[in-house]
N, C-alpha and C positions, 0 to 999 in steps of 0.2 A: 504494500500500500504506500503510495507516494503522497505525502502531505505537502504538496506544492502546486503552485499555479504559475502561469507565465504572463508577464506583462507585455506590452506592445514592443519593448526593446529586447525581448527574449531573456530578461534577467529573472531568475527564479525567485519565487517567494515561498519560503518554507524549507523544511529539511525532511529527508526521508524518515519514516517511522523507525524507531529503535526497538530491538527485542528486549532490552533491559528496561525495567520500570522502577516504581517507587521502592520496592523492597531492595533492589540492587543499589539504588541511589543511597538509601539509608545505610546499607552495609558499607558502601564505599566511603560514606562520610564518617564512619565510626572512628577510624584511626586518626584522621586529621582533626576531628573535634576533640578527641582525647588529648592530643598534643597541644592544640590551641588552648583548651580549657586549663590544662596543667600549667602552661606558661603564664596564662592570665592570673591564675591563683597565686603563683609565686610572686608575680609583680605586685599584686594587690596586698599580699601579706608582708613581703619584704621590701617593697618599693623598687623602683627602677634603679639599676646600678648607675652610680655616678662616674663619669669620665672613664669608660672602659679603656684598657690598654690597646695598643695596635694589634697585639697578638690575639686578644679576645675578640676584637672586631673581625679579624681575618677568620678566626675559627667559626664565629657566628655566621659569616657569609658562606663559608664552605659548607657548614651544616645546612644552611638554607637551600643551597644548590643541590647538595647530595641527598639530604633527607626530605625536607618539605617538598621541594620541586620534584624530587624523585618519586615521592608518594603521589603527588598530584598527577604525574604522568603515568606512573605504574598502575594505579587503580583503574583508570579508564582502559588502558591497554590490556590489562588482565581480563576485563570483561569483554571488550570488543574483539580483540584479536585472538585471545586464548579461549575464553569461555564460549563465545558465540562464533568463533572462527571467521570473523569478518575482516575486511581490510581497513587500512587507514582512512579510507573515504567515509567509513561509518562514523568516524570522529570529526568529520567535517573537512578533511583534507582533500578538497576537490579544486580543480583548476579555476582560477579567477578570470572572469570576463575582462579583457583588456580595457574595455570602455569604463570599467568601474574602479580603475586604479586610484582615482582621487577620493573615493568614499572614505577610506581610513583617515585621510588627512582632514577632511571636514569633520568626521566623527571625533577625532582627537581634539580638534580645536573647539568643538561644541562641548566636549566633556570638560575642558579647562575653563571655558566660559561659565559653565554651570557651577564649578567649584568656586570660581572667583565671585560670582553673583551670590552664592550661598554665604561665603565668607563676609562679603560686604553687608549683607542683611544682618548677620550675627553681630558684626561690629557696630552697625547702626542701632541695634537693639540693646546690646549689653557690653559693648566695648571690645577692645583687642583681645582681652583674656578669654573671651567666649569662643574664639576660633580654635577648634581642635587641631592638634598636630600629632603626627605619628611619632611614637617614642623612638629615640635613638637615631633618628635620621641625620641630625647635624653631625654626630660623631663619625659617621661614615665618610664625611668629606673633610675631616681635619688633617688628613695626610694624603698628599697627592700621589704618593707611591702606591697606594692601594686603590686608586680610582679605576684602573682597568678591571680589577676584581669586582668593585662596586658596580661598574657599568655592566659587566657580564651578569651579575646577579639581578640587578634591577631593570635593565633595559632589554636583556635577551631572555634569560631563563624564567624570570617571574611571569612576564606576559605569556610566553609559550606554555608554561606549565598550567597557569591559572586559566587560560582560555580553553585548553584541552579538558581540564577538570570541570570548570563551572559552566562553560558553554557547550563544549563538545559532548560531555557526559551528562551533567545534571540538567541543563536547560533542554537539550535535545531529548533526553529520556522522559522529561515531564510533559512534553507537548501533547502527546496523545491522551494523557489522563486529565489535564487541567486546561488545555488550550494554550495558544501561543502567548497571550498577554500575561496570564497568571504564571506561566512557566518563566517568562522574562522577569516578572516581579519576584518570584520565589528564588530563582537562581541569583538575581541581583542582590537580594537581601542576605543570602548565605555568603555570597562573595564579600559583601560589606562587613558582615560579622567577623570574618577572618582577619579583617584589618583593624579590629578593635584590640589593642594590646594593653590597655589600662582603663581605669575608670574615666580618665580625662579624655579618652578618645572615643567615647560612646557617640559623640556628636558627628563622627565620621559615617555613621550608619546611613543616614538619609542621603547625603551626596554620593557616597560610593554605591548605594543601591541604585540610584539613578544612572550612574556611570555604567554599572554592570548591566542594567536593563538596555542601555544604549548599545553596548557591545553585543548583547544577545540579539537585539533587533537587527544589527548589522549582519550577523551571521544568518539570521532567518531571512532577511531581505535579499542577500546576495547568494545564499546557498553554499557558501564556502567559509570555513573558519579562518582562512588566511586574512580576510578583511578585518575580523575582530582582533586577531593577533597583531596585524599591522597597526591598527588604531591604538591598541594597548601599548605597543612598543613606542609609538610616537608620543603618546600621552606621558609615559614614564621618561622617555628621552628628553622631553622638554623640561620636566622637573629636574632631571639629572644635570642638564646643562646649567640651569639657574642656580642649583645648589652648589655645583662644582665651581662656578664663577663667584659664588658668595652673594649673588643677588637675592636668592630665595631664602636666605637665612636671617 
């Protein structure tokens, strides 16, 4: 069964139905949720570590790439390629229509504008302190020597792994059960939840949910996960450049 239609310019709307469903998605979320919740509890109880050493930063980045990103990629692959014996196309890796090359650029720009607008609204209501910030980001840019590793983790691996997991696996698996819009909303909210690293970052849930929904819509509208991966990479790359240059800190 193909959950897609064609527009006048032959761009697909929708993604093929997936054999995995809500039970598989819940099972796939189990390990990431345990890791996320454990980390969150440690931070809440002990507080965020102050001024981590360069070695600690490097170790954390390597763990993120090898462990968390590995899990985000490994779980969908284990279901799609091993459990159901499907190909990479089942996770959204299909060719991109050349006429849609600019969509990720526009989506990344729109995502940033949404974040900026949200921040300005919070500042107008409650002042600068009301704007949530991800914990530990500034420490990643204190030493230029590790910027290549930071770039690998934030600009390449995180977007690739997160898009495979949240869009290729969760969003695509939910569509036939709850419909495209609710699947976008649910996968976007779960995506946002994993970016909450302390009580002070709860405010990230709303804007990151919207960003996650936008990336899911992009995948749904173009029929290929390459567009959401591209938009996510551009979104992170923009922040990376600003932070590396000192402008965003």
